Every structure is written in C-alpha cells, then in structure tokens.
C-alpha positions, 0 to 999 in steps of 0.5 A, spaced: 819 526 491 824 525 497 824 531 501 831 533 505 830 535 512 836 539 514 838 538 521 837 544 526 843 548 528 847 545 534 847 551 538 840 550 540 841 543 543 844 545 550 838 549 552 833 543 549 837 538 553 837 542 560 830 544 559 828 536 558 832 534 563 830 539 569 822 539 566 823 547 567 825 553 563 827 556 569 832 551 572 835 550 565 836 557 565 840 557 572 844 551 569 846 555 563 847 562 566 841 565 562 834 568 563 828 563 562 826 567 557 832 566 553 831 558 554 824 559 551 826 563 545 831 558 543 826 552 544 821 556 540 826 557 534 829 549 535 821 547 534 821 552 528 827 549 525 824 542 526 817 543 524 814 540 531 813 541 538 818 538 543 814 540 549 807 540 551 805 547 554 797 545 555 799 543 562 802 547 568 808 542 568 813 542 562 813 535 559 816 532 552 811 530 547 813 524 543 817 527 538 820 531 544 822 524 547 825 521 541 829 528 539 831 528 547 835 522 546 839 525 539 840 531 542 843 528 549 848 524 545 850 529 541 851 534 546 855 529 551 859 527 545 861 534 543 863 536 551 867 529 551 870 531 545 872 538 547 874 536 553 879 531 550 881 537 545 882 542 551 886 537 555 891 536 549 891 543 546 889 548 552 890 545 558 897 547 562 897 539 565 903 535 562 901 527 564 908 524 564 909 516 564 915 513 567 917 507 571 916 507 579 923 507 580 925 513 577 918 516 580 920 514 587 927 515 587 929 521 582 923 525 580 918 526 586 924 528 591 925 534 587 918 535 584 916 541 589 922 544 586 919 543 579 912 546 581 916 552 584 920 554 578 914 552 573 907 554 577 903 554 571 905 547 569 901 542 572 905 536 572 902 529 573 906 523 574 903 516 572 908 510 573 908 504 569 913 498 567 910 498 560 913 502 554 907 506 553 905 508 546 903 516 547 898 516 541 894 511 544 894 514 551 892 520 555 899 522 556 903 527 553 910 525 555 914 519 558 921 518 561 924 512 557 930 508 558 932 505 551 935 506 544 931 511 539 928 512 535 920 511 537 916 512 531 911 518 531 914 521 538 919 527 539 925 524 543 930 528 547 936 526 551 936 527 558 942 523 560 947 518 558 947 511 562 952 507 565 952 500 568 955 496 574 954 490 578 951 492 585 949 488 591 948 489 598 954 488 603 952 482 606 951 478 600 958 480 597 961 478 604 957 471 604 958 470 596 965 473 595 967 473 587 975 472 587 975 467 582 972 465 576 969 459 579 965 463 584 960 466 579 957 459 579 955 460 586 952 467 585 944 468 584 943 473 579 937 478 579 933 480 572 930 486 572 927 485 564 924 479 562 925 481 554 932 482 555 938 478 559 942 483 561 947 477 564 948 474 558 954 477 556 957 476 562 955 469 562 958 468 556 965 471 558 966 467 564 962 461 561 958 459 567 951 457 570 949 461 576 947 457 582 940 461 582 936 466 578 931 471 580 926 474 575 922 481 577 918 485 572 920 492 574 927 495 576 924 497 583 923 490 585 930 488 583 933 493 586 929 492 592 931 485 592 938 486 591 938 491 597 935 485 601 941 481 600 938 476 595 943 477 589 947 481 584 943 486 579 946 490 574 945 497 576 943 502 572 947 509 573 945 515 575 939 513 577 942 508 582 947 513 585 942 514 591 942 507 593 950 506 593 951 513 597 946 511 602 950 504 603 944 500 601 948 497 595 955 497 593 958 496 586 963 491 584 967 494 579 971 500 580 968 504 574 962 504 571 961 501 564 958 506 558 951 503 555 948 504 549 941 505 552 940 512 555 934 516 558 930 520 554 924 525 554 919 522 549 913 527 547 907 527 543 908 532 537 904 538 540 906 545 538 902 548 543 905 544 549 913 545 546 914 551 551 912 546 557 916 540 554 922 544 554 921 546 561 920 539 563 926 537 559 931 542 562 929 541 569 930 533 568 937 534 565 939 538 571 936 533 576 939 527 573 946 531 572 946 532 580 944 525 582 
C-alpha cells in the first residue's frame, strides 16, 4: 500500500538552511540570533519528522548527507520564496512607503520642488517617485499610486480628482516675433509641436481654420515638447496649471487671453488597499494644495 509522507513543519527550515549554508550550528545560531543548542535541537526534530539524517556527525566538520544535499535544495527554495513573498506582502500592507508614478514634467516642475514640504508634514510616509511617460497599470507594477492626466474611469483603481485642467497655445516670445499669427493664412507658416502620439491635440484647430502647418514635430513626453517650445522650435498646446511656472518665468507666452477648459483633468489613481488609505488621503490633500498654488 502507498504510504503518505507528511511534509515536516516549515518552522524548522530556516535553521536547517542556515546550518547547511554555513556548515556550522554556531554560525547558523549567530545568523538567526538563537543559541547553537537551539539550532541543534531544531535539526534533530526536523530529522525525526523526515526519518532521515540530514547531517553527518561522524567528522569534526558538519557535512550534509546525500539526503541532506537534496533536501537543502528543497528547503532553500521554500525559504527564499517565503521571504520574497512576505517582502512583497509587507511592502503593500505594512510598509510606510508610497511608490507613486507620474510623468517627468509633473515630477520635476510640480512635485519635487515641494517634496521637502510633504516630508515635513508627513514624516511617517516614505514617498518614492517613479517617472514614466507610459500609463502604468498599478496592478502589474510595484506601485501604490499614480498622478494621471486624462478622463476616468480606470478599472480596478480608485480615482480622486486633484485639479481640473485648462489649455492654451504657448510658444517662446522669440518664436512668436518671428512667426506672428495675425491672419488665418499665418497658420500655414507655423511649426506645431505634438506631445502625444496617440492623440492629435491640434486636429480641432486645424479643422477649424482649414490649414496645413509648415512643419510638425513629435515628442514622446510633455517635458520634451515644452522644452522644444522654450527653445523657439514651435507652438505647443500647453496644459495648465502645470505650465504656469514656465509662463511666469517668461520662458513661454500664451497666445489666447483666456485658457480653455479641458475634459481631461489631473487625478490621483491608487491601488485598492485599506491599510494605506490614510497615506493616500494625506498625499491627495497635499497634491490638491500644491496644484491650487501653481
């Protein structure tokens, strides 16, 4: 009849793995902060459960038996998977760290200049910024939250409004001086800068005035297109309030007297996690203040 062998309790594996790795009960005890006798007793109990000797005690040095060598591979993998899995669990449910994704422009121009203020107000929250031009799926990444510009919903995520957004055409003062727009025909001489490859922010204006621009430049980030506009390379659709600083510093000027409201807005998107709700709310409150003061 087939005999069912029960797995030994997992609690004895760390002692066995440490002893096998160091070939010493004493060094294993130091690593695990217990006594050598405690390590020895756990190994004996483990061997009793398995019914095999895992270490050869005939020599002065501690050596694994053949069975011990094979079981070491099993135990080492088991302990490593547990430790890795627990680290991920702790990062999500216990750690005070908030990993937040955002586009480089928002990080550099909006968040980082005020980051010291957030840390002072929330000393127990370790805010880690990650920049990306991609729309990150929080469920597939080691991220807790993201600042997104767009239109919700985003399935499987919690969404909270940070600030509404507006737009205006912007360019450097030098560019406008060299390429004035006084008549409809002047649009034909313009260079249009695109900040998004998947959306043509200029299409509505091109249809309205029925023109084809002299040139079009395409960039994969808002940061790059604003920089290009500041260097006098063309016109760009500026998004506000995040572009207020560039206008205030005279790096760019607006073409229209008033901004136009956008359907898109700035949102804090978070991964559902009851244990980090308090941290999420602290971050949201701070971001609302920062965006309102831009």
